[in-house]
PLY file of the C-alpha trace (Angstrom):
ply
format ascii 1.0
element vertex 314
property float x
property float y
property float z
element edge 311
property int vertex1
property int vertex2
end_header
-59.33 17.50 -35.85
-60.48 19.58 -38.64
-63.10 18.15 -40.92
-61.35 18.19 -44.26
-64.31 19.15 -46.33
-65.95 15.89 -44.68
-69.48 15.92 -45.57
-71.85 14.42 -42.30
-75.51 13.88 -41.86
-77.05 15.07 -38.61
-80.77 14.43 -38.06
-83.46 16.12 -36.10
-80.78 18.75 -36.09
-83.01 21.85 -34.72
-82.98 19.95 -30.98
-80.98 20.85 -28.18
-77.60 17.73 -28.85
-78.13 18.17 -32.07
-77.90 22.06 -32.81
-74.51 22.02 -30.50
-73.00 19.15 -32.57
-73.98 21.10 -36.36
-72.71 23.86 -34.67
-69.13 22.16 -33.88
-69.19 20.61 -36.59
-69.65 23.58 -38.81
-66.44 25.22 -37.17
-64.20 21.91 -37.76
-64.97 22.91 -41.22
-67.34 20.20 -41.90
-70.50 20.16 -44.74
-73.27 19.50 -42.95
-76.69 18.04 -44.09
-79.64 18.15 -42.48
-83.62 16.12 -42.44
-85.43 19.17 -40.74
-88.08 21.52 -40.92
-87.30 24.78 -42.04
-89.35 26.46 -39.84
-87.74 24.74 -36.74
-83.85 25.76 -38.35
-83.47 29.21 -38.32
-81.66 29.65 -35.52
-79.07 26.98 -37.85
-79.25 29.37 -40.47
-77.25 32.66 -38.42
-74.29 29.90 -37.69
-71.07 30.93 -38.49
-70.21 29.04 -41.71
-73.77 27.89 -42.20
-74.38 29.46 -46.36
-71.68 27.85 -47.45
-71.73 24.30 -45.56
-75.64 23.34 -44.52
-78.05 22.00 -46.80
-81.15 21.21 -45.01
-83.06 18.57 -46.48
-87.02 16.93 -45.30
-87.24 13.59 -44.49
-89.78 11.34 -42.61
-88.29 9.15 -40.32
-91.12 6.39 -40.84
-91.44 6.63 -44.41
-88.83 4.09 -45.60
-86.47 5.45 -48.21
-87.02 8.90 -46.79
-83.06 9.35 -46.26
-81.51 7.53 -49.14
-80.61 11.18 -50.97
-79.52 12.41 -47.95
-77.51 10.46 -47.13
-76.03 9.02 -50.47
-71.97 10.82 -50.46
-71.91 11.87 -46.85
-69.16 10.11 -44.87
-70.56 9.75 -41.75
-74.38 9.84 -39.89
-75.39 11.50 -37.11
-78.63 9.93 -35.71
-79.74 12.41 -33.18
-83.37 12.29 -34.37
-85.65 10.63 -32.06
-88.94 11.45 -29.35
-88.58 12.69 -25.52
-91.97 12.52 -23.82
-92.51 11.81 -20.34
-95.74 12.62 -19.91
-99.04 12.38 -21.16
-98.67 9.60 -23.73
-101.83 8.32 -24.95
-100.31 5.47 -27.48
-96.44 4.89 -26.56
-95.82 2.29 -29.64
-96.62 5.21 -31.97
-95.12 8.58 -30.35
-92.21 6.71 -29.27
-91.34 3.14 -30.15
-92.23 3.05 -33.51
-90.82 6.58 -34.18
-87.46 5.36 -32.00
-86.98 2.15 -34.13
-88.12 1.77 -37.45
-87.02 5.46 -37.62
-83.40 4.31 -36.14
-83.40 1.52 -38.52
-85.12 3.65 -41.80
-82.10 5.71 -41.51
-79.73 2.67 -41.52
-80.60 1.35 -44.44
-80.25 4.41 -46.11
-76.48 3.72 -44.66
-76.41 0.24 -45.63
-77.00 1.51 -49.43
-75.13 4.60 -49.50
-71.01 2.93 -49.79
-69.58 6.33 -49.00
-70.95 5.96 -44.82
-67.80 5.10 -43.16
-69.17 5.51 -39.70
-72.72 5.95 -37.95
-72.85 7.45 -34.01
-76.20 6.94 -32.75
-76.94 9.24 -29.62
-78.70 6.70 -27.25
-79.14 7.57 -23.10
-78.17 6.52 -19.87
-81.62 5.41 -19.58
-81.43 1.99 -21.56
-77.66 1.01 -19.57
-78.98 2.20 -16.14
-83.12 0.89 -15.62
-82.66 -2.82 -15.50
-83.97 -3.71 -12.89
-80.98 -4.09 -11.05
-80.13 -2.19 -7.92
-79.05 0.92 -8.66
-77.37 3.25 -5.64
-73.62 4.79 -5.37
-72.18 1.89 -4.48
-72.86 -0.12 -7.94
-70.77 0.95 -10.89
-73.02 1.51 -13.98
-70.96 0.80 -17.01
-71.29 0.09 -20.93
-72.30 -3.63 -21.37
-75.74 -2.57 -19.19
-79.08 -2.60 -21.10
-82.53 -2.04 -19.57
-91.17 3.15 -18.88
-91.99 3.66 -21.92
-89.10 6.36 -22.87
-86.50 4.04 -21.45
-88.40 1.13 -23.63
-87.95 3.00 -26.69
-84.13 3.60 -26.87
-83.36 -0.11 -25.53
-85.35 -1.19 -28.61
-84.14 1.34 -30.40
-80.64 0.26 -29.76
-80.48 -3.06 -29.63
-82.04 -3.20 -32.93
-79.54 -1.09 -34.60
-76.69 -2.64 -32.79
-78.16 -5.79 -34.74
-78.50 -4.20 -37.73
-75.18 -2.60 -38.11
-74.01 -6.09 -37.43
-75.47 -7.77 -40.08
-74.43 -4.81 -42.46
-70.84 -4.63 -41.63
-71.78 -0.60 -40.48
-69.18 0.93 -37.94
-71.11 2.54 -35.18
-71.00 4.16 -31.93
-73.71 4.73 -29.48
-73.49 7.68 -27.16
-75.46 7.19 -23.42
-75.41 10.52 -22.20
-77.64 11.70 -18.44
-79.71 14.36 -18.02
-78.20 16.93 -20.35
-77.94 20.47 -19.31
-75.73 23.98 -21.07
-76.28 27.08 -22.72
-81.13 26.43 -21.79
-85.80 21.20 -8.41
-86.71 17.45 -8.70
-85.96 15.34 -5.64
-82.99 13.13 -5.70
-79.93 12.14 -8.04
-79.27 13.06 -11.71
-76.60 11.82 -13.99
-75.43 15.30 -15.92
-73.30 16.34 -18.66
-72.72 19.70 -20.59
-75.02 19.81 -24.49
-71.31 21.05 -25.35
-69.67 18.45 -23.95
-72.20 15.45 -25.55
-71.98 17.53 -28.59
-68.10 17.26 -28.73
-68.34 13.38 -27.23
-70.52 12.97 -30.97
-67.45 14.24 -33.41
-64.78 12.77 -31.24
-66.60 9.38 -31.99
-67.06 9.96 -35.66
-63.05 11.27 -35.99
-61.38 8.83 -33.50
-60.35 5.74 -35.41
-60.45 2.94 -32.51
-63.88 4.14 -31.32
-66.08 1.08 -30.81
-69.15 0.05 -29.05
-70.99 2.02 -26.12
-69.57 5.31 -24.14
-71.81 6.65 -21.00
-70.99 10.39 -20.83
-71.95 11.86 -17.27
-69.69 13.80 -15.59
-71.34 13.42 -12.38
-74.49 12.58 -10.48
-75.07 15.48 -7.88
-78.57 15.87 -5.65
-80.89 18.55 -7.30
-80.41 20.52 -3.68
-76.14 20.64 -4.82
-77.58 22.35 -8.75
-79.95 24.85 -6.64
-77.15 25.99 -3.99
-74.65 25.95 -7.15
-77.49 28.67 -9.13
-77.52 30.44 -6.18
-74.32 31.08 -5.83
-73.65 32.41 -8.57
-77.13 34.74 -8.60
-77.72 35.64 -5.46
-80.55 38.11 -7.04
-82.62 34.59 -7.25
-85.49 33.53 -4.91
-84.95 29.86 -5.59
-86.47 27.07 -4.38
-85.86 25.84 -0.29
-86.41 22.87 -0.60
-87.73 19.69 -2.72
-91.64 19.59 -3.60
-91.60 15.99 -3.36
-89.96 14.02 -0.47
-91.46 11.29 -0.51
-90.20 10.38 -3.91
-86.35 10.35 -3.34
-85.90 6.69 -4.00
-87.21 7.13 -7.51
-83.92 8.91 -8.12
-81.12 7.02 -6.80
-77.26 8.55 -7.19
-75.75 6.74 -9.67
-72.24 5.66 -10.07
-71.46 6.08 -13.96
-68.29 4.78 -15.25
-66.24 6.83 -17.11
-63.41 4.91 -17.67
-64.48 4.74 -21.70
-65.55 7.23 -21.92
-61.59 8.57 -21.73
-60.67 6.76 -25.17
-62.96 9.73 -26.45
-60.15 12.70 -25.16
-62.90 15.06 -23.85
-62.89 17.05 -20.62
-65.74 17.43 -18.87
-67.24 20.94 -18.04
-67.57 21.48 -14.54
-71.28 21.48 -12.71
-70.49 24.89 -11.54
-69.51 26.49 -15.62
-72.58 24.21 -16.87
-75.43 25.26 -14.67
-73.75 29.21 -14.49
-73.70 29.45 -18.66
-77.44 27.69 -18.78
-79.04 30.47 -16.05
-77.48 33.11 -17.92
-78.48 32.13 -21.13
-81.80 32.02 -20.24
-81.55 35.65 -18.91
-80.20 36.50 -22.21
-82.72 35.11 -23.94
-85.42 37.10 -21.24
-87.08 33.35 -21.46
-86.48 33.32 -17.71
-89.16 34.93 -14.92
-89.52 31.48 -13.79
-88.33 28.06 -14.61
-89.59 24.55 -14.89
-87.18 22.38 -15.09
-89.01 18.59 -15.76
-91.88 16.98 -14.97
-91.35 13.29 -15.40
-94.41 12.23 -14.14
-94.47 9.05 -16.80
-92.54 6.29 -14.92
-94.65 4.84 -12.11
-97.11 7.66 -10.23
-96.97 11.32 -10.79
-94.09 13.15 -8.86
-93.23 16.67 -9.63
-90.12 17.94 -10.55
-90.88 21.37 -10.36
-88.50 24.63 -8.64
-89.29 28.56 -9.50
-86.72 31.08 -10.42
-88.18 34.54 -10.00
-86.58 37.42 -10.52
0 1
1 2
2 3
3 4
4 5
5 6
6 7
7 8
8 9
9 10
10 11
11 12
12 13
13 14
14 15
15 16
16 17
17 18
18 19
19 20
20 21
21 22
22 23
23 24
24 25
25 26
26 27
27 28
28 29
29 30
30 31
31 32
32 33
33 34
34 35
35 36
36 37
37 38
38 39
39 40
40 41
41 42
42 43
43 44
44 45
45 46
46 47
47 48
48 49
49 50
50 51
51 52
52 53
53 54
54 55
55 56
56 57
57 58
58 59
59 60
60 61
61 62
62 63
63 64
64 65
65 66
66 67
67 68
68 69
69 70
70 71
71 72
72 73
73 74
74 75
75 76
76 77
77 78
78 79
79 80
80 81
81 82
82 83
83 84
84 85
85 86
86 87
87 88
88 89
89 90
90 91
91 92
92 93
93 94
94 95
95 96
96 97
97 98
98 99
99 100
100 101
101 102
102 103
103 104
104 105
105 106
106 107
107 108
108 109
109 110
110 111
111 112
112 113
113 114
114 115
115 116
116 117
117 118
118 119
119 120
120 121
121 122
122 123
123 124
124 125
125 126
126 127
127 128
128 129
129 130
130 131
131 132
132 133
133 134
134 135
135 136
136 137
137 138
138 139
139 140
140 141
141 142
142 143
143 144
144 145
145 146
146 147
148 149
149 150
150 151
151 152
152 153
153 154
154 155
155 156
156 157
157 158
158 159
159 160
160 161
161 162
162 163
163 164
164 165
165 166
166 167
167 168
168 169
169 170
170 171
171 172
172 173
173 174
174 175
175 176
176 177
177 178
178 179
179 180
180 181
181 182
182 183
183 184
185 186
186 187
187 188
188 189
189 190
190 191
191 192
192 193
193 194
194 195
195 196
196 197
197 198
198 199
199 200
200 201
201 202
202 203
203 204
204 205
205 206
206 207
207 208
208 209
209 210
210 211
211 212
212 213
213 214
214 215
215 216
216 217
217 218
218 219
219 220
220 221
221 222
222 223
223 224
224 225
225 226
226 227
227 228
228 229
229 230
230 231
231 232
232 233
233 234
234 235
235 236
236 237
237 238
238 239
239 240
240 241
241 242
242 243
243 244
244 245
245 246
246 247
247 248
248 249
249 250
250 251
251 252
252 253
253 254
254 255
255 256
256 257
257 258
258 259
259 260
260 261
261 262
262 263
263 264
264 265
265 266
266 267
267 268
268 269
269 270
270 271
271 272
272 273
273 274
274 275
275 276
276 277
277 278
278 279
279 280
280 281
281 282
282 283
283 284
284 285
285 286
286 287
287 288
288 289
289 290
290 291
291 292
292 293
293 294
294 295
295 296
296 297
297 298
298 299
299 300
300 301
301 302
302 303
303 304
304 305
305 306
306 307
307 308
308 309
309 310
310 311
311 312
312 313
């Protein structure tokens, strides 16, 4: 479906998911507004149609009214901006919770004032869905009805506040709850994964498909990181990869998650195969001369430090 000249706002467009969303929106002939830091958006200005259809605005998530002029006249809002931080958190409220909750509400308040807004698509996370205190393993099916550490808490509070505000103010709201996102950028355990291009496409589908409603869990599969290493090794045999997981004793902190795909079918998206996603990721990193090694993630925040490192050496 083409944007047909519709105007939409994407918050945090310099980020990973948002950048891909902007790219796909421009390809579909949408006019995109982005309240981002211009110094961080140079890559967006190089996109096809950006000169004619991408407009940058300055706005502050924590400043009420900051988004009013940006949102006014827009048909849809993709609220993607939200802090993501797993370690070295000194003030959780200031660093994570306030930007996630107050920032989201400030954007929604602007939407409520602007009578032009038809739908709001909020980027949420599977951390809101999966980490609830209930046992999670491959035999437990996690779906959109689940609600659930600081980052999961910030996303959970933000989404709950969003649903409450949307209901009170009559806003048409849809959320996407994505897993770990890979794609064109060794822990011990399993990880619910999805390609960034699929997430970007899902955002737009959630806006365009009239029947879209409530939440959508967006996870293709939950492979063990050893499977991911195997995929990369088979595609890039000249790369020297870690032979085993670094931190075996914390495997239970990353259990396999059986995430329902049933509702996601309503967005009419086809998930990118895991092999394609990781091959494209490494190819892109090599093109950018970005890797002599990769540190995948250090999420040392949940209960006690555990390292999720692997090295890729050319």
